[in-house]
C-alpha positions in Angstrom: 10.3 19.9 35.1 10.0 19.5 31.3 6.8 17.4 31.7 5.3 20.1 33.9 6.2 22.8 31.5 4.5 20.9 28.6 1.1 21.1 30.1 1.4 24.2 32.2 2.4 26.3 29.2 -0.5 28.6 28.5 -2.6 27.0 31.2 -4.1 30.3 32.3 -6.2 30.3 29.1 -7.6 26.9 29.9 -8.8 27.6 33.4 -12.4 27.8 34.4 -13.7 30.9 36.3 -12.6 30.2 39.9 -16.2 30.3 41.1 -17.0 27.2 39.1 -14.7 24.6 40.8 -15.0 26.4 44.2 -18.8 25.9 44.0 -18.2 22.2 43.9 -15.6 22.2 46.7 -17.8 24.5 48.9 -20.8 22.2 48.4 -18.7 19.2 49.3 -17.8 20.9 52.6 -21.5 21.4 53.4 -22.3 17.8 52.6 -19.4 16.7 54.8 -20.9 18.5 57.7 -24.4 17.1 56.9 -22.9 13.6 56.7 -21.5 13.9 60.2 -24.8 15.3 61.5 -26.7 12.4 59.9 -24.2 9.9 61.3 -24.7 11.3 64.8 -28.4 11.0 64.4 -28.0 7.4 63.4 -25.4 6.5 65.9 -27.7 4.4 68.2 -28.5 2.0 65.3 -24.9 1.6 64.2 -24.0 -1.6 66.2 -27.0 -3.4 64.8 -26.8 -2.2 61.2 -27.3 -5.0 58.6 -28.0 -2.9 55.5 -31.2 -1.4 54.1 -32.6 2.1 54.1 -32.1 4.5 57.0 -29.9 7.4 58.1 -26.7 5.2 58.2 -27.0 4.5 54.5 -27.7 8.2 53.9 -24.6 9.2 55.8 -22.5 6.9 53.7 -23.8 8.3 50.5 -23.5 11.9 51.7 -19.8 11.1 52.1 -19.2 9.2 48.9 -21.4 11.2 46.6 -21.7 14.6 48.4 -18.0 14.8 49.4 -15.8 12.5 47.3 -17.6 12.6 43.9 -18.5 16.3 44.2 -14.9 17.1 44.8 -13.7 14.8 42.0 -16.0 16.4 39.5 -14.9 19.9 40.4 -11.2 19.0 40.4 -11.4 17.1 37.1 -13.3 19.8 35.3 -10.5 22.2 36.3 -7.3 20.0 36.0 -8.0 18.0 32.8 -8.2 20.9 30.4 -4.8 22.0 31.7 -3.2 18.6 31.4 -4.7 17.7 28.0 -4.3 21.3 26.5 -7.9 21.6 25.6 -10.1 24.7 25.9 -12.9 24.5 28.4 -16.5 24.3 27.3 -17.9 27.8 26.4 -20.2 29.4 28.9 -21.1 28.6 32.5 -24.4 26.8 31.9 -23.0 23.2 31.4 -21.1 23.4 34.7 -24.0 25.1 36.5 -26.4 22.4 35.3 -24.1 19.6 36.4 -23.6 21.2 39.8 -27.3 22.0 40.3 -28.6 18.6 39.3 -25.9 16.8 41.2 -26.6 18.8 44.4 -30.3 18.3 44.2 -29.8 14.6 43.4 -27.6 14.0 46.5 -30.2 15.7 48.7 -33.1 13.8 47.3 -31.3 10.4 47.3 -30.0 10.7 50.8 -33.3 12.2 52.1 -35.1 9.2 50.6 -32.7 6.8 52.3 -32.8 8.6 55.7 -36.6 8.9 55.8 -37.2 5.5 54.1 -39.1 7.1 51.1 -38.3 4.9 48.0 -40.0 7.3 45.6 -37.8 10.2 46.7 -34.7 8.0 46.6 -35.5 7.0 43.0 -36.1 10.6 42.0 -32.7 11.5 43.5 -31.1 8.7 41.6 -32.5 9.9 38.3 -31.3 13.5 39.0 -27.9 12.1 39.8 -27.9 10.1 36.6 -28.7 13.3 34.5 -26.0 15.2 36.3 -23.3 12.5 35.8 -24.2 12.0 32.2 -23.8 15.7 31.7 -20.4 15.5 33.4 -19.5 12.5 31.2 -20.2 14.6 28.1 -17.9 17.4 29.4 -15.2 14.8 30.3 -15.5 13.0 26.9 -15.3 16.3 25.0 -12.1 17.1 26.8 -10.5 13.6 26.4 -11.5 13.2 22.8 -9.4 16.1 21.6 -6.5 15.7 24.1 -3.1 17.0 22.9 -0.9 15.5 25.6 -0.6 13.5 28.8 -1.6 10.2 27.2 -1.5 8.3 30.5 -3.9 10.7 32.1 -6.2 10.4 29.1 -6.3 6.6 29.4 -7.1 6.9 33.1 -9.8 9.4 32.3 -11.5 7.1 29.7 -11.3 4.1 32.1 -12.8 6.3 34.9 -15.6 7.3 32.5 -16.5 3.7 31.7 -16.4 2.8 35.4 -18.8 5.7 36.0 -21.3 4.3 33.5 -21.2 0.9 35.4 -21.7 2.8 38.6 -24.7 4.7 37.2 -26.3 1.5 35.9 -25.9 -0.5 39.1 -26.9 2.5 41.2 -30.1 3.0 39.3 -30.9 -0.7 39.5 -30.5 -0.7 43.3 -32.6 2.5 43.7 -35.3 1.1 41.4 -35.4 -2.1 43.4 -36.4 -0.2 46.5 -39.2 1.5 44.5 -40.4 -1.8 43.1 -38.8 -1.5 39.7 -37.1 -4.7 38.5 -33.4 -4.6 37.5 -30.2 -6.5 38.0 -30.1 -9.1 40.8 -29.3 -7.2 44.0 -26.1 -9.0 45.0 -24.6 -8.5 41.5 -25.7 -4.9 41.3 -24.3 -4.2 44.8 -21.0 -5.8 43.9 -20.7 -3.8 40.7 -21.7 -0.6 42.5 -19.1 -0.8 45.2 -16.3 -2.0 42.9 -16.9 0.6 40.1 -17.2 3.4 42.7 -14.1 2.7 44.9 -11.7 1.0 42.5 -13.1 2.2 39.2 -14.2 5.8 39.0 -12.6 7.3 42.1 -9.5 5.0 42.1 -8.7 5.7 38.4 -9.3 9.4 38.7 -6.9 9.6 41.7 -4.2 7.7 39.9 -4.6 9.8 36.7 -4.5 13.0 38.7 -1.2 11.9 40.2 0.5 12.2 36.8 -0.7 15.9 36.7 -0.1 17.0 40.3 3.3 15.3 41.0 5.1 17.1 38.1 3.2 20.3 38.9 4.3 20.5 42.5 7.8 19.1 41.6 
């Protein structure tokens, strides 16, 4: 209870306007529905899937990017200022920019995958990179001046580093489809999957546990 009181004290002044995180969560719900619709469209090809572009790959990324990462961004932007006792960034525009670029990037990336349009896929990847770099700046601003919850801060920095690896490997994979040389595909794919599942998302979830368990206790 004492731990919870430490970072909950004065938390109201460190909360974003409710519409900001709810926009991320609401968009994640829409992408969830779109992912299932895309998966139903691709269902006949599922038994023979061996990788490559197509609606199945689009459905996977609608779930991972559109649902999981979108939710993680919204949750972290709201929870971390509370835990680290840091003021949120002034104004709405940084959050609106991250949300807008990320939403457009997911649509372009997955549309390029589903319709086998490498140029659209690469454009979506670049939009996602801009959005996630903007999110990283907001995350780093918060973690740099943290006044508490050291374990959460460590997890946050590790998740940020994993996100950079995720970005680099993802851009390399997207560029390869568009004829832009990058990392060897097997290595880039391994880095991409590992840094996404066990790096960025895994570390954020573990870090959030140190916030949410005392809060609900």
